[in-house]
C-alpha positions in Angstrom: 117.5 159.2 70.8 117.4 155.4 71.4 118.0 153.6 68.0 114.9 151.5 67.1 116.1 148.4 65.4 114.4 147.8 62.1 115.1 144.0 62.3 112.5 143.2 65.0 109.1 144.3 66.1 109.2 147.1 68.7 108.7 146.1 72.2 105.9 148.4 73.4 105.1 149.3 77.0 101.6 150.4 77.9 101.4 152.6 81.1 97.9 152.3 82.5 95.7 149.3 83.1 92.3 150.9 82.6 89.9 150.2 79.7 91.8 152.2 77.1 95.3 151.0 78.1 94.1 147.4 78.0 92.5 147.9 74.6 95.7 149.4 73.2 97.7 146.5 74.7 95.4 144.1 72.9 96.0 145.9 69.6 99.7 146.0 70.1 100.1 142.4 71.2 99.1 141.2 67.7 102.3 142.7 66.3 105.0 142.1 68.9 105.8 142.0 72.6 103.8 144.1 75.0 104.4 144.9 78.6 101.4 146.5 80.4 102.1 148.4 83.7 99.2 149.0 86.1 99.1 150.2 89.8 96.5 147.6 90.7 97.8 144.1 91.6 94.3 142.8 91.1 94.2 144.0 87.5 97.7 142.7 86.8 96.9 139.3 88.3 93.7 139.0 86.2 95.5 139.9 83.0 98.4 137.4 83.6 96.3 134.6 85.0 93.0 134.8 83.2 93.9 137.0 80.2 91.1 139.3 81.2 90.5 142.7 82.8 87.0 142.4 84.3 87.4 145.5 86.4 87.7 147.8 83.4 87.1 145.8 80.2 84.6 143.0 81.1 83.8 140.4 78.6 86.9 140.8 76.5 89.3 137.8 76.1 92.8 139.3 76.1 95.8 138.1 74.2 98.1 135.8 76.2 101.0 137.7 74.8 100.2 140.7 77.1 102.5 140.6 80.1 101.3 142.8 83.0 103.3 144.1 85.9 103.1 146.5 88.8 106.9 147.0 88.6 107.8 150.1 86.5 111.4 148.8 86.2 110.0 146.2 83.8 109.4 148.9 81.2 113.1 149.5 80.9 113.3 146.9 78.2 110.6 148.6 76.1 111.5 150.4 72.9 108.6 152.9 73.2 105.9 153.6 75.8 102.2 154.4 75.3 101.1 156.6 78.3 97.4 156.0 79.0 96.9 157.4 82.5 94.5 160.3 83.2 95.8 163.6 82.1 95.9 165.1 85.6 98.2 162.3 86.8 100.5 162.3 83.7 103.3 164.4 85.3 103.5 162.1 88.4 103.5 159.0 86.2 106.3 160.3 84.0 108.4 160.9 87.0 108.1 157.3 88.0 109.1 155.9 84.6 112.5 154.3 83.9 115.0 156.9 82.7 115.9 157.0 79.0 115.1 158.7 75.7 112.6 156.1 74.4 109.7 157.6 72.4 106.6 158.4 74.4 103.1 158.0 72.7 100.7 160.2 74.7 97.2 158.7 74.7 95.5 160.8 77.3 93.2 163.8 76.5 93.3 166.8 78.7 95.1 170.0 79.8 97.0 170.1 83.0 95.4 172.0 85.8 97.5 174.8 87.2 100.0 175.0 84.4 97.6 175.1 81.4 100.0 172.7 79.6 99.1 170.2 77.0 100.4 166.6 77.6 103.1 167.1 75.1 104.3 170.2 76.9 104.2 168.3 80.2 106.3 165.6 78.6 108.8 168.1 77.2 109.3 169.3 80.8 109.6 165.9 82.4 111.4 164.0 79.6 113.1 166.6 77.4 115.1 164.0 75.5 112.2 161.7 74.6 110.6 162.0 71.2 106.9 162.6 71.5 103.9 161.3 69.5 100.2 161.7 70.3 97.5 159.0 69.6 94.0 160.4 69.5 90.7 160.0 67.7 87.2 158.5 67.9 87.8 155.4 70.1 85.6 153.5 72.5 87.9 151.1 74.3 85.5 148.1 74.2 85.1 148.4 70.4 88.8 148.6 69.8 89.5 145.6 72.1 86.8 143.6 70.2 88.5 144.3 66.9 85.8 146.5 65.5 87.0 149.0 62.7 88.6 152.0 64.2 90.7 154.9 62.7 92.9 157.2 64.7 95.4 160.0 64.4 99.0 159.4 65.2 100.7 162.8 65.4 104.5 163.1 65.4 106.8 165.8 64.2 109.4 163.2 63.2 107.8 161.7 60.2 110.1 158.6 60.1 109.4 157.8 63.7 105.7 158.4 63.2 105.7 156.0 60.3 107.6 153.3 62.4 105.1 153.7 65.3 102.1 153.7 63.0 103.2 150.5 61.3 103.8 148.8 64.6 100.3 149.3 66.0 98.4 149.2 62.7 95.9 146.3 62.2 93.3 145.7 59.6 90.7 146.9 62.1 92.9 149.6 63.6 94.1 152.3 61.2 96.4 155.1 62.3 96.6 158.1 60.0 99.8 160.1 60.4 100.0 163.8 61.1 102.7 166.3 62.1 100.4 168.5 64.1 100.9 167.3 67.7 99.1 170.4 69.1 96.1 169.9 66.9 95.7 166.3 67.9 95.9 167.2 71.6 93.5 170.1 71.4 90.9 168.1 69.6 91.0 165.4 72.2 90.9 167.7 75.2 88.2 170.1 74.0 85.8 167.4 72.7 85.5 166.0 76.2 84.1 169.3 77.5 81.7 169.6 74.6 80.6 166.0 75.1 79.4 167.0 78.6 77.4 169.8 77.0 75.8 167.5 74.5 74.9 165.1 77.4 73.2 168.0 79.1 71.1 168.6 76.0 70.0 165.0 75.9 69.4 164.7 79.7 67.3 167.9 79.7 65.2 166.8 76.7 66.1 169.6 74.4 65.8 167.5 71.2 68.0 166.4 68.3 68.0 169.9 66.6 69.7 171.3 69.7 72.2 168.5 69.9 73.3 168.9 66.3 73.5 172.7 66.7 75.6 172.3 69.8 78.1 170.0 68.1 78.5 172.5 65.2 78.9 175.5 67.5 81.1 173.5 69.8 83.3 172.7 66.9 83.5 176.4 66.1 84.8 176.9 69.7 87.4 174.1 69.2 88.5 175.8 66.0 88.9 179.2 67.6 90.9 177.7 70.5 93.0 175.6 68.2 93.9 178.5 66.0 95.1 180.5 69.0 97.3 177.6 70.1 98.8 177.1 66.6 96.8 174.0 65.5 95.9 173.5 61.8 92.3 173.6 60.7 92.9 170.3 58.8 93.8 168.5 62.0 90.8 169.8 63.9 88.5 168.7 61.0 90.1 165.3 61.1 89.8 162.2 63.3 91.3 163.7 66.4 89.0 166.7 66.3 85.7 166.5 64.5 85.8 162.6 64.4 86.2 162.3 68.1 83.7 165.1 68.8 81.0 163.3 66.8 81.6 160.1 68.6 81.6 161.3 72.2 78.8 163.8 71.7 76.3 161.2 70.6 76.6 158.1 72.8 76.0 157.2 76.5 79.1 154.9 76.1 81.0 158.2 76.4 81.8 158.9 80.1 81.7 162.6 79.4 78.4 162.5 77.6 76.8 160.3 80.4 78.1 162.8 83.0 76.3 165.6 81.0 73.1 163.5 80.9 73.1 163.4 84.7 73.7 167.2 84.9 70.9 167.7 82.4 68.5 165.8 84.6 69.3 168.1 87.5 71.8 165.9 89.4 74.9 167.5 91.1 78.3 167.0 89.5 79.9 166.2 92.9 77.5 163.3 93.3 77.8 162.0 89.7 81.6 162.1 89.9 81.8 160.5 93.4 80.4 157.1 92.2 82.6 156.7 89.1 85.3 154.1 88.9 86.5 155.6 85.6 87.6 159.2 84.8 85.5 161.7 82.9 88.4 163.8 81.7 86.1 166.7 80.6 85.3 167.5 84.2 88.9 168.2 85.0 89.6 169.8 81.7 86.7 172.3 81.6 87.9 174.8 84.2 91.5 174.9 82.9 90.2 175.1 79.3 88.1 178.1 80.2 91.0 179.7 82.1 93.3 179.2 79.1 90.8 180.5 76.6 90.3 183.7 78.6 94.0 184.2 78.8 94.2 183.8 75.0 91.2 186.1 74.4 89.2 183.2 72.9 85.4 183.2 73.3 84.1 179.8 74.4 80.6 180.2 75.8 79.7 176.5 75.7 82.8 175.5 77.6 82.1 178.3 80.1 78.5 177.0 80.6 79.8 173.5 81.2 82.4 174.8 83.7 79.6 176.7 85.6 77.4 173.6 85.7 80.2 171.5 87.0 81.0 174.0 89.8 77.4 174.3 90.7 77.5 178.1 90.1 74.4 177.9 87.8 71.4 175.6 87.4 70.8 173.8 84.1 67.9 176.1 83.1 69.9 179.2 83.7 72.9 177.9 81.7 70.7 177.1 78.8 68.9 180.5 79.0 72.3 182.3 78.9 73.4 180.5 75.8 70.1 181.0 74.0 69.9 184.7 74.7 73.5 185.5 73.5 73.6 188.2 70.8 73.2 187.0 67.2 76.5 186.9 65.3 77.9 185.8 61.9 78.3 182.0 61.8 81.8 181.9 60.5 84.3 183.9 62.5 87.5 183.3 64.5 
């Protein structure tokens, strides 16, 4: 592995110029050099010229220390890379990165369609020599960029590396809590996006706050069952990357997944809702692969299945709700 010098701040590369990538670059720039790579020349020019990203993070004044580029070769000088591209594009993005064994911090939340692989497993295939960490937790990009208090999970099996990375990105308003459970951090982030769509449906269909609270609790039970089958620890899923992120994204229209669910709950079609979005609602891509993986593992996830059916247009909202409400009664606590 590349030796990370203890005598200077790590030079971090951020791969992805959307709202979350820009917010992370803003956090990282307070502690050392940051290079942000984006596909869009318009985004790169705005960051370098105006210290702003109006396309994805309007109204936020960015640090002049952030250097943006469309040239992936510029990432060669970075000590570690934060990968903040949509989960379904992660494999292609990794293939275009400079070669080397620098640590990769995975910041996307999803499961790869077709392979059923978590992002860490995709990284292990694409960059087998690179140490892996996962950054996840309850984070709205605009709040992070504005310096509002935020706590996240930084999961890394190498504790010394995890500590070094956590110290590099930590700020008084951005607190990374370390974990060794990479799988748990990833599962929490992926599953909560699907459940947030379901909670949005509850809101959009006017089912009330009782139903919303019940769905969060029963959704967490599904997350716990799936996590156990994949080897995640219950402590990780009850932490920031699991329960913490679930509560955030299941209760606010600032969540892209929740707002997608609101539209579905009002009777709009998923294809129409997704066609007019500039940003990605990861849960829409994750839902079918999550259901497919759960079935292969023998894990029961009725809420995730209902979301998948709504997104595909196989059932109407009323029918999906009826199916969930007429399921047989069971003990609450079971795996």
